[in-house]
C-alpha positions as CSV (number, residue, x, y, z in Angstrom):
1,M,0.4,0.0,-0.1
2,Y,1.5,3.5,-0.6
3,C,2.8,5.5,2.0
4,G,4.1,8.4,0.5
5,S,3.0,11.9,1.2
6,N,2.5,13.0,-2.9
7,K,-0.9,14.5,-3.0
8,T,-2.3,12.9,-6.0
9,A,-1.6,9.6,-4.9
10,L,-3.2,10.2,-1.3
11,Q,-6.4,11.7,-3.3
12,S,-6.8,8.7,-5.5
13,Q,-6.4,6.2,-2.6
14,R,-9.2,8.0,-0.9
15,Q,-11.2,7.8,-4.3
16,I,-10.5,3.8,-4.6
17,S,-11.7,3.6,-0.7
18,R,-14.8,5.3,-1.3
19,A,-15.9,3.5,-4.2
20,M,-14.9,0.5,-2.2
21,M,-17.3,1.1,0.3
22,E,-20.2,2.0,-2.7
23,L,-19.8,-1.0,-4.4
24,I,-20.0,-3.1,-1.2
25,R,-23.0,-1.1,-0.4
26,E,-24.7,-2.5,-3.4
27,K,-23.1,-6.1,-3.4
28,P,-21.2,-8.6,-2.0
29,Y,-17.3,-8.5,-1.5
30,A,-16.5,-11.4,-3.2
31,Q,-18.2,-9.7,-6.4
32,I,-16.1,-6.8,-6.9
33,S,-13.6,-7.0,-9.3
34,I,-10.5,-5.0,-9.6
35,S,-11.7,-3.6,-13.0
36,E,-14.9,-2.5,-11.5
37,L,-13.1,-1.1,-8.5
38,C,-11.3,1.6,-10.7
39,K,-14.0,2.1,-13.2
40,T,-16.5,3.7,-10.1
41,A,-13.1,5.2,-9.1
42,G,-12.3,6.7,-11.9
43,I,-8.7,5.4,-12.1
44,S,-6.8,3.3,-14.6
45,R,-6.0,-0.5,-13.1
46,Q,-2.0,0.9,-13.8
47,T,-2.7,3.3,-10.4
48,F,-5.0,1.2,-8.7
49,Y,-1.5,-0.9,-8.3
50,S,0.8,1.4,-8.0
51,L,-1.3,2.4,-4.7
52,F,-2.7,-0.9,-3.9
53,T,-2.1,-4.4,-4.3
54,S,-5.4,-5.8,-3.2
55,R,-9.1,-5.4,-2.9
56,E,-8.1,-6.7,0.9
57,N,-5.1,-3.7,0.7
58,V,-7.7,-1.2,0.4
59,I,-10.1,-2.5,3.0
60,V,-7.2,-2.3,5.2
61,F,-6.2,1.3,3.7
62,T,-10.3,2.0,5.0
63,L,-10.0,0.5,8.3
64,Q,-6.3,2.7,8.8
65,S,-7.3,6.0,8.0
66,D,-9.5,6.6,11.2
67,S,-7.2,4.2,13.5
68,C,-3.3,5.0,15.0
69,D,-3.7,8.6,13.5
70,S,-6.6,9.4,15.7
71,P,-5.5,10.4,18.5
72,D,-8.4,8.7,20.5
73,V,-6.4,5.5,19.7
74,R,-3.5,6.4,20.3
75,L,-2.0,5.6,23.6
76,P,0.3,8.3,25.7
77,E,3.9,7.2,26.2
78,A,3.8,8.5,29.6
79,C,0.6,6.1,30.4
80,G,0.8,2.7,31.5
81,G,-1.0,-0.4,33.6
82,R,-4.6,0.5,34.1
83,D,-4.9,3.7,32.4
84,A,-3.1,2.7,29.2
85,L,-5.5,-0.4,29.1
86,R,-8.4,1.9,29.6
87,L,-7.4,4.4,26.8
88,L,-7.0,1.1,24.7
89,C,-10.4,0.8,25.2
90,R,-12.1,3.7,25.1
91,G,-10.2,4.3,22.1
92,Y,-11.1,0.9,20.0
93,S,-14.9,1.7,21.6
94,E,-15.1,4.7,20.1
95,Y,-13.6,3.4,16.9
96,I,-15.8,0.1,16.6
97,V,-19.0,2.3,17.2
98,R,-17.9,5.3,14.7
99,N,-17.2,2.8,11.8
100,R,-20.3,0.8,12.7
101,E,-21.2,0.8,9.3
102,L,-17.9,-0.5,7.9
103,I,-17.5,-3.3,10.2
104,K,-21.3,-4.2,9.5
105,L,-20.2,-4.7,5.8
106,L,-17.0,-6.5,7.1
107,A,-18.9,-9.0,9.0
108,D,-21.5,-9.2,6.3
109,N,-18.9,-10.4,3.9
110,H,-17.1,-12.5,6.0
111,I,-13.9,-10.4,5.5
112,E,-13.9,-9.4,9.2
113,H,-10.3,-11.1,9.8
114,L,-9.4,-7.2,7.9
115,L,-10.6,-5.8,11.1
116,Y,-7.8,-7.7,13.2
117,D,-5.3,-7.3,10.5
118,S,-5.7,-3.6,10.6
119,F,-6.2,-3.6,14.5
120,C,-2.7,-5.7,14.6
121,E,-0.9,-3.7,12.2
122,V,-1.9,-0.1,13.7
123,M,-0.9,-1.5,17.5
124,E,2.3,-3.1,16.5
125,S,3.5,0.1,14.5
126,C,2.6,2.4,17.1
127,A,5.5,3.5,19.7
128,C,3.2,4.2,22.0
129,F,1.6,0.1,22.2
130,L,3.5,-1.6,25.2
131,P,6.6,0.5,25.3
132,G,9.8,-0.8,26.4
133,T,8.1,-4.8,25.6
134,D,10.5,-6.5,23.3
135,A,9.5,-7.5,19.5
136,C,8.2,-10.5,20.2
137,T,6.3,-10.1,23.4
138,R,4.9,-6.8,21.5
139,A,3.6,-8.9,18.9
140,Y,2.3,-11.5,20.8
141,A,0.3,-9.0,22.9
142,A,-1.0,-7.3,19.9
143,S,-2.2,-10.1,18.2
144,F,-3.8,-11.0,21.4
145,Y,-5.8,-7.7,22.1
146,A,-6.4,-7.3,17.8
147,G,-8.1,-10.9,17.7
148,G,-10.2,-9.6,20.9
149,I,-11.1,-6.3,20.2
150,A,-11.9,-7.0,16.3
151,Y,-14.1,-9.9,17.2
152,L,-16.3,-8.2,20.1
153,A,-16.6,-5.9,16.9
154,R,-17.9,-8.5,14.8
155,R,-20.2,-9.6,17.4
156,Y,-21.5,-6.2,18.3
157,A,-22.0,-5.7,14.0
158,L,-23.5,-9.2,14.1
159,D,-26.0,-8.0,17.4
160,G,-27.3,-4.5,15.4
161,C,-24.8,-2.2,16.3
162,T,-26.4,-1.3,19.7
163,G,-25.0,-0.2,22.6
164,T,-22.8,2.8,23.0
165,A,-18.8,3.2,23.3
166,E,-19.5,3.8,26.8
167,D,-21.0,0.2,26.8
168,L,-18.3,-1.5,25.0
169,E,-15.6,0.1,26.9
170,K,-16.8,-0.8,30.3
171,L,-17.4,-4.9,28.7
172,L,-13.7,-4.3,27.1
173,M,-12.7,-3.4,29.9
174,T,-13.9,-6.3,32.1
175,L,-12.8,-8.9,29.3
176,L,-9.3,-8.0,29.2
177,T,-8.4,-7.0,33.1
178,G,-10.1,-11.4,33.2
179,A,-12.7,-9.8,35.6
180,L,-14.8,-12.6,34.3
181,F,-12.1,-14.9,35.6
């Protein structure tokens, strides 16, 4: 996926993302071709492949456009322990509620694993996620937290996206602190 700063390329990425969301609202994800996506976005296949590697890559871009760069998902480096966990739970709960339509589309199309992949990648790449922890432990922790949060988001979508961000934050805190055991 393109990660540079060229304004034209960034605009094209957003066009492709919007086109994907338009198409996935109309038909199953499995039926969306790269050609159709390019036509809807008004870009060439060459442009598409210079910015993305696959349709899945477009979904991950869309998910991450509102993730680690969002101040409510980043953890302050000075924050530790339960405060850091609470901020993580709050940020992702707000993210889930804010992106409930997209998460529902992922669940309906059986591609919610892309939400997991996105969350995991964001956590691993954020320097504020478990600072001072060795890379192996950070990778396992990111996988664990991303899995829990992504599949909680899936359940939220399948249950009709009811409940507030505060409800989800409380539930995540309960689950991730082991309070149920």
